[in-house]
C-alpha distance (Angstrom), angle and dihedral (degrees) to the residues before:
residue distance angle dihedral
M1 . . .
R2 3.79 . .
N3 3.77 120.5 .
F4 3.78 117.9 -111.7
T5 3.76 130.1 167.9
Y6 3.78 119.7 -124.4
D7 3.82 89.0 -114.3
E8 3.81 91.3 54.3
L9 3.80 90.7 51.0
A10 3.79 91.3 47.9
V11 3.80 95.8 55.1
D12 3.81 104.7 28.4
P13 3.82 115.9 65.9
A14 3.83 92.5 -171.2
K15 3.81 92.8 55.7
R16 3.80 89.9 43.7
K17 3.82 90.7 54.5
I18 3.82 92.2 48.7
F19 3.80 91.0 49.4
L20 3.81 96.6 45.7
D21 3.82 92.2 44.9
A22 3.81 90.2 52.2
Y23 3.81 89.5 47.6
A24 3.82 89.3 52.9
E25 3.82 89.5 52.3
L26 3.81 89.5 52.0
I27 3.81 89.6 53.1
K28 3.82 90.8 49.6
A29 3.80 90.7 51.0
C30 3.80 91.3 50.2
K31 3.80 90.3 52.5
K32 3.81 93.1 44.5
Y33 3.78 92.8 54.7
G34 3.79 95.6 43.3
F35 3.79 100.1 -102.6
T36 3.79 92.9 134.9
E37 3.80 97.4 158.3
A38 3.81 91.3 49.1
A39 3.81 90.0 48.6
K40 3.81 90.8 51.9
A41 3.81 92.4 48.0
H42 3.81 92.0 48.4
A43 3.81 91.4 46.5
R44 3.81 91.0 53.2
N45 3.80 91.3 48.0
R46 3.81 92.6 47.0
K47 3.81 90.9 51.1
R48 3.81 92.4 47.4
L49 3.79 92.1 48.7
A50 3.82 93.5 45.4
D51 3.81 90.6 49.6
D52 3.81 92.1 48.4
L53 3.80 92.3 48.4
A54 3.79 91.9 47.5
L55 3.78 90.0 53.1
I56 3.81 92.1 49.4
D57 3.81 91.4 45.0
E58 3.81 90.2 57.0
E59 3.79 88.5 59.8
F60 3.81 93.5 60.4
């Protein structure tokens, strides 16, 4: 997974998409290998982050 700052994710939709897509792949891998609790925790964090970034993006 590439490294992005929160500020980069907030203002650059392309970087945000790359990051969130990679996060989704991480969640799929967790599920595939039986790490259900980790998958659930990552899914909650991804949703929270995506919601926060969407809110910030509306302000620009």
